[in-house]
C-alpha positions as CSV (number, residue, x, y, z in Angstrom):
1,M,107.4,119.7,73.6
2,K,106.2,120.9,77.0
3,T,106.1,118.4,79.9
4,M,105.2,118.5,83.5
5,T,108.2,116.9,85.2
6,L,108.8,116.2,88.9
7,F,112.2,116.7,90.6
8,A,113.2,115.6,94.1
9,K,116.4,115.2,96.1
10,W,117.8,111.7,96.8
11,D,118.2,111.7,100.5
12,P,117.5,108.3,102.1
13,K,116.3,108.4,105.7
14,P,119.1,107.3,108.1
15,E,117.4,103.9,108.9
16,F,116.7,103.1,105.3
17,K,118.9,100.5,103.5
18,L,118.9,100.2,99.8
19,G,117.2,97.0,98.5
20,Y,118.7,94.8,95.9
21,K,116.5,96.3,93.2
22,D,117.2,99.9,94.2
23,I,119.7,102.0,92.2
24,E,121.8,104.4,94.2
25,G,120.8,108.0,93.5
26,K,118.2,107.1,90.9
27,L,115.5,104.5,91.6
28,T,113.9,103.1,94.7
29,Y,110.9,100.8,95.4
30,L,110.2,102.8,98.6
31,G,109.8,106.4,97.6
32,S,108.7,107.8,100.9
33,K,111.9,106.6,102.5
34,V,114.2,108.3,100.0
35,W,112.9,111.3,98.0
36,R,112.8,114.7,99.6
37,Y,111.8,118.2,98.7
38,P,109.8,117.5,95.5
39,H,108.9,120.2,93.0
40,I,107.3,120.2,89.6
41,E,108.3,122.3,86.6
42,M,107.3,122.8,83.0
43,V,110.2,121.3,81.1
44,E,110.9,121.3,77.3
45,K,111.8,117.9,76.1
46,E,112.4,116.4,72.7
47,I,109.6,114.4,71.1
48,P,110.7,110.8,71.8
49,A,111.9,108.6,69.0
50,H,110.2,105.2,68.9
51,G,111.8,101.8,68.3
52,P,110.5,98.9,66.1
53,T,108.1,97.6,68.8
54,E,107.0,101.0,70.0
55,A,104.5,103.6,69.0
56,L,104.5,107.4,69.3
57,I,101.2,108.5,70.8
58,E,99.6,112.0,70.8
59,V,98.1,112.3,74.3
60,K,94.5,113.2,74.2
61,A,93.5,112.9,77.8
62,C,95.4,112.0,81.0
63,G,93.9,111.8,84.5
64,I,95.5,113.1,87.7
65,C,96.0,110.1,90.1
66,G,96.3,110.3,93.8
67,S,99.7,108.9,93.4
68,D,100.7,112.0,91.4
69,V,99.4,114.1,94.3
70,H,101.3,112.1,96.9
71,M,104.6,112.4,94.9
72,L,104.4,116.1,95.4
73,Q,102.9,116.1,98.9
74,T,105.4,115.9,101.8
75,S,105.6,115.0,105.4
76,S,106.9,117.6,108.0
77,D,110.5,116.6,107.2
78,G,110.1,117.0,103.5
79,Y,109.8,113.4,102.3
80,I,107.2,112.5,99.7
81,Y,104.1,110.7,100.7
82,Y,104.1,108.2,97.9
83,P,105.6,104.9,99.1
84,G,106.2,103.1,95.9
85,L,108.5,102.7,92.9
86,T,110.0,106.1,91.8
87,A,112.9,107.5,89.8
88,F,113.2,111.3,89.4
89,P,113.3,113.5,87.5
90,S,110.3,112.1,85.6
91,T,107.4,113.4,83.7
92,L,104.3,112.5,85.6
93,G,101.0,111.1,84.2
94,H,100.0,107.5,83.7
95,E,96.2,107.4,83.2
96,F,96.1,108.3,79.5
97,S,94.6,107.7,76.1
98,G,95.7,109.0,72.8
99,R,96.1,108.6,69.0
100,I,98.8,106.6,67.3
101,M,101.0,109.0,65.3
102,E,103.8,106.6,64.3
103,A,104.4,102.9,64.9
104,G,107.3,100.6,64.4
105,P,107.0,97.6,62.1
106,K,106.7,95.2,65.1
107,A,104.3,97.4,67.1
108,F,101.5,94.9,66.9
109,N,97.8,95.6,67.7
110,K,96.5,92.8,69.9
111,R,93.0,93.4,68.4
112,T,94.0,92.8,64.8
113,G,97.4,91.0,65.0
114,K,98.8,93.6,62.7
115,P,100.9,96.7,63.3
116,F,99.0,99.6,64.7
117,E,97.5,101.9,62.1
118,I,98.1,105.6,62.2
119,G,95.2,107.4,63.9
120,E,94.2,104.3,66.0
121,A,92.8,105.3,69.4
122,V,94.6,103.6,72.3
123,C,95.1,103.5,76.1
124,S,98.0,102.0,77.9
125,E,99.0,100.0,80.9
126,E,101.4,101.8,83.1
127,M,103.1,98.7,84.6
128,M,106.0,98.1,82.2
129,W,106.6,94.4,83.0
130,C,109.7,92.8,81.4
131,S,108.1,89.3,80.5
132,Y,111.5,87.6,81.3
133,C,111.8,87.5,85.1
134,R,110.4,84.7,87.3
135,P,107.2,86.6,88.4
136,C,106.4,87.5,84.8
137,V,106.8,84.0,83.4
138,D,104.8,82.7,86.4
139,G,102.0,85.0,85.3
140,Y,102.4,87.8,87.8
141,P,103.4,90.9,85.6
142,N,102.3,93.3,88.3
143,Q,105.1,91.9,90.5
144,C,107.8,92.1,87.8
145,E,111.4,92.1,89.2
146,R,112.5,94.6,86.6
147,L,109.4,96.7,86.7
148,H,109.2,100.3,85.5
149,E,106.1,102.4,85.7
150,I,105.0,105.1,83.3
151,G,105.0,108.4,85.1
152,F,106.8,107.0,88.1
153,S,110.2,105.7,87.0
154,C,110.1,106.8,83.3
155,D,108.5,109.7,81.5
156,G,104.7,109.8,81.5
157,A,101.8,111.5,79.7
158,Y,101.7,115.0,81.2
159,A,103.0,115.9,77.7
160,K,101.9,116.3,74.1
161,Y,103.5,113.0,73.1
162,I,104.6,109.8,74.7
163,K,106.2,106.6,73.3
164,V,105.1,103.2,74.6
165,D,106.0,99.6,73.6
166,A,103.0,98.0,71.9
167,R,102.8,95.2,74.4
168,Y,101.3,97.7,76.9
169,L,98.8,99.3,74.4
170,W,95.2,98.4,73.9
171,S,92.9,99.7,71.2
172,I,89.8,101.6,72.4
173,E,88.2,101.9,68.9
174,E,85.2,99.8,70.0
175,L,84.2,102.8,72.1
176,R,84.1,105.2,69.2
177,P,80.7,104.3,67.6
178,I,79.1,104.2,71.0
179,Y,80.4,107.3,72.7
180,G,81.9,109.5,70.0
181,E,85.6,110.6,69.8
182,R,85.7,113.1,72.7
183,K,84.1,110.8,75.2
184,M,86.0,107.8,73.8
185,Y,89.3,109.4,74.8
186,E,87.9,110.4,78.2
187,L,86.8,106.8,78.9
188,G,90.2,105.6,77.5
189,S,92.0,107.6,80.2
190,L,89.8,105.9,82.8
191,V,90.6,102.4,81.7
192,E,93.7,102.3,83.9
193,P,92.1,103.3,87.2
194,T,89.1,101.1,86.5
195,S,91.5,98.2,85.7
196,V,93.2,98.8,89.1
197,A,89.7,98.3,90.7
198,Y,88.9,95.3,88.5
199,N,92.3,93.6,89.4
200,A,91.6,94.2,93.1
201,V,88.1,92.9,93.4
202,I,87.9,90.3,90.6
203,E,91.4,89.0,90.3
204,R,93.0,89.4,93.7
205,A,89.8,89.0,95.8
206,G,88.6,86.1,93.6
207,G,85.5,87.9,92.4
208,I,82.0,87.3,93.6
209,R,78.9,85.3,92.9
210,A,75.6,87.0,92.1
211,G,73.9,87.8,95.3
212,D,77.0,88.5,97.4
213,N,77.5,91.6,99.5
214,V,80.5,93.9,99.1
215,V,81.9,96.9,101.0
216,I,84.1,99.6,99.6
217,M,86.0,101.8,102.1
218,G,86.8,105.1,100.4
219,S,85.3,106.6,97.3
220,G,88.3,107.8,95.3
221,P,88.2,107.0,91.6
222,V,89.3,103.4,92.3
223,G,86.7,102.9,95.0
224,I,83.9,104.3,92.8
225,A,85.0,102.3,89.8
226,A,84.9,99.2,92.0
227,C,81.3,100.0,92.7
228,A,80.6,99.9,88.9
229,V,82.6,96.6,88.4
230,L,81.0,94.8,91.4
231,R,77.4,95.9,90.6
232,R,77.9,94.8,87.0
233,S,79.3,91.5,88.3
234,G,76.1,90.7,90.3
235,A,76.6,92.0,93.8
236,T,73.3,92.5,95.6
237,N,74.5,95.1,98.1
238,V,77.4,97.4,97.1
239,I,78.0,99.5,100.2
240,I,80.3,102.5,100.0
241,S,81.7,104.1,103.2
242,E,82.9,107.7,102.6
243,P,82.7,110.9,104.5
244,S,82.3,113.2,101.4
245,Q,78.6,113.6,100.4
246,S,79.4,114.4,96.8
247,R,81.6,111.3,96.5
248,R,78.9,109.2,98.1
249,E,76.4,110.5,95.6
250,M,78.7,109.7,92.7
251,A,79.3,106.2,94.0
252,L,75.5,105.7,94.2
253,A,75.2,106.9,90.6
254,M,77.9,104.5,89.5
255,G,76.5,101.3,91.0
256,A,76.6,101.5,94.8
257,T,73.3,100.5,96.4
258,H,74.0,102.1,99.8
259,A,76.2,104.9,101.0
260,I,77.5,105.3,104.6
261,D,79.0,108.5,106.2
262,P,81.4,107.0,108.7
263,T,81.6,110.3,110.5
264,S,77.9,110.2,111.5
265,V,77.2,106.5,111.9
266,N,79.3,103.4,112.9
267,A,80.3,101.9,109.5
268,A,80.4,98.3,110.8
269,E,77.0,98.5,112.4
270,A,75.5,100.1,109.2
271,V,77.0,97.3,107.0
272,L,75.6,94.6,109.3
273,D,72.2,96.3,109.4
274,I,72.0,96.7,105.6
275,T,73.0,93.1,105.0
276,H,70.8,91.7,107.8
277,G,73.8,90.4,109.7
278,M,75.5,88.7,106.7
279,G,78.5,91.1,106.4
280,A,80.4,91.1,103.1
281,K,82.2,88.7,100.8
282,I,84.7,91.4,99.7
283,I,85.9,94.4,101.7
284,L,88.0,96.8,99.6
285,E,90.3,99.1,101.6
286,A,90.6,102.1,99.2
287,T,91.0,104.9,101.8
288,G,94.8,104.9,102.2
289,L,94.1,105.0,106.0
290,P,94.1,101.3,106.9
291,S,94.9,101.7,110.5
292,L,91.8,104.0,110.8
293,V,89.3,101.7,109.1
294,W,90.6,98.3,110.2
295,P,88.6,98.1,113.4
296,D,85.4,98.4,111.4
297,I,86.7,95.8,108.8
298,E,87.4,93.3,111.6
299,R,84.0,93.9,113.2
300,I,82.2,93.2,109.9
301,I,84.1,90.0,109.5
302,W,83.8,88.9,113.2
303,E,80.1,89.6,113.6
304,G,78.9,88.9,110.1
305,K,77.7,85.5,109.0
306,T,79.8,85.4,105.8
307,I,82.6,82.9,106.0
308,N,85.7,83.2,103.8
309,A,85.5,87.0,103.3
310,T,88.4,88.7,101.6
311,V,89.9,92.1,102.5
312,V,91.7,93.7,99.6
313,I,94.2,96.4,100.2
314,V,94.4,98.6,97.1
315,A,95.3,102.1,98.4
316,R,99.0,102.8,98.7
317,A,100.0,103.9,102.2
318,D,103.1,103.7,104.4
319,D,101.0,102.7,107.4
320,K,100.9,99.8,109.8
321,I,97.6,97.8,110.2
322,P,96.6,96.7,113.7
323,M,95.4,93.3,112.7
324,N,94.0,90.7,115.1
325,G,94.9,87.3,113.6
326,E,92.2,85.5,115.7
327,V,89.5,87.2,113.7
328,F,90.8,85.9,110.4
329,Q,91.6,82.5,111.7
330,V,88.2,81.8,113.2
331,R,86.3,83.4,110.4
332,H,88.4,81.7,107.6
333,A,89.0,85.2,106.2
334,N,91.7,86.5,104.0
335,V,93.8,89.6,103.5
336,V,95.3,90.2,100.1
337,G,97.3,93.1,98.5
338,A,96.5,94.4,95.1
339,Q,99.0,96.3,93.0
340,G,98.6,97.2,89.3
341,H,96.3,96.1,86.6
342,S,98.2,94.0,84.1
343,G,97.6,90.4,83.1
344,N,94.5,88.2,83.3
345,G,92.8,90.0,80.4
346,T,91.9,92.9,82.7
347,F,92.4,95.8,80.3
348,P,90.4,94.3,77.4
349,R,87.6,93.2,79.8
350,V,87.3,96.7,81.2
351,I,87.2,98.2,77.7
352,S,84.5,95.6,76.7
353,S,82.5,96.4,79.8
354,M,82.6,100.1,78.8
355,A,81.5,99.2,75.3
356,G,78.7,97.2,76.9
357,G,77.4,100.2,78.8
358,M,79.6,100.6,81.9
359,D,80.0,104.4,81.5
360,V,82.3,105.7,84.2
361,S,83.0,109.0,82.5
362,S,81.1,110.9,85.3
363,L,84.2,110.2,87.4
364,I,85.7,113.2,85.6
365,T,84.6,116.3,87.5
366,K,87.1,118.8,86.2
367,R,89.0,119.3,82.9
368,I,92.2,121.3,82.7
369,K,95.1,122.3,80.5
370,L,98.7,121.0,80.9
371,E,99.9,124.3,82.4
372,D,97.2,124.0,85.2
373,V,98.6,120.7,86.5
374,P,100.9,122.1,89.3
375,E,98.2,124.2,91.1
376,N,95.7,121.3,90.9
377,L,98.2,118.8,92.3
378,V,98.5,121.2,95.3
379,M,94.8,121.8,95.6
380,L,94.1,118.0,95.6
381,Q,96.2,117.6,98.7
382,T,93.5,119.2,100.8
383,N,90.4,119.4,98.6
384,R,88.2,116.3,98.1
385,Q,85.4,117.9,96.1
386,E,86.9,116.8,92.8
387,V,87.0,113.1,92.0
388,K,89.0,112.9,88.8
389,I,90.7,115.9,87.2
390,T,91.7,115.2,83.6
391,V,94.4,116.9,81.7
392,F,93.9,117.7,78.0
393,P,97.4,118.6,76.6
394,E,95.8,120.3,73.5
């Protein structure tokens, strides 16, 4: 089968020292410090054989993530932008849905408690947590000590078929009667990024109470999905700050109540004006440029009347934040990091929300074939007109 596989040179920066979880020449938790000169190729690979707890899935839809773009994008000295867990060569693609083609006898469907049936529509977590390490047994699968990630450290879904252990699979059949097959698979490929948003604003930030105000800095797919989740959760003002007009408009259609262009107005002043001086309970940093937006974040917290606000950092960036501790001490505010989407019933809650009317399919602004992936990964490095480009391997 044809796959889109990324290759890169293992060449750690002189100041970089391997961590205890890194594997020399193969795997690192700090990709931007190690991998150099990436390139992507169409590679023929065997259809993977599945084990007793695994299923073979025919990929129906797979979204291009900003992480995929940043694994191919490089700094002036050739190192990849993406700062996280990576092992190359690896077939990219982790936001996917598909159809069960084969399933092992112990590949249990969490919806029925029985092995998956052939033809069942599913989506998948990409965080392959082990369930045995201390973070996993303490209830933190996203911080697994033996973590692997589909499309980052093992082969992903820019391919016709993928095998996945059933523990990471979730049925999306409840979407079929509401949206039809085609849209069901499109929504299924959006469960992963929407779950990243849900994990950030509901689990890591602690959620909201009806009537709270929230601010989302950056309207990539996760930021826009967060608008839908927070509006559905009862936020009164869902304020998006984003320079792209088309993305602001999409965020408004998805649940944002107000949209700010931070290149034409002061974002902090605008938030304080919209909220009548209250500020925000949650501020989501989804730009990937925390050092740029942090002064506005601190001003919203310092001048606003909301005590115990939480800033959630969800965008991945190898960037230092110029943080003033006094602001967070005096205002009883918090800063938390959000990685992943696993645990806490996040995936099934997102799927149920979609079944209940949270239609985020308009995030998909372009549909392409597998062979179109390389040119679109390059295009997305500089073009912000598209929000979510989705690959259809067929």
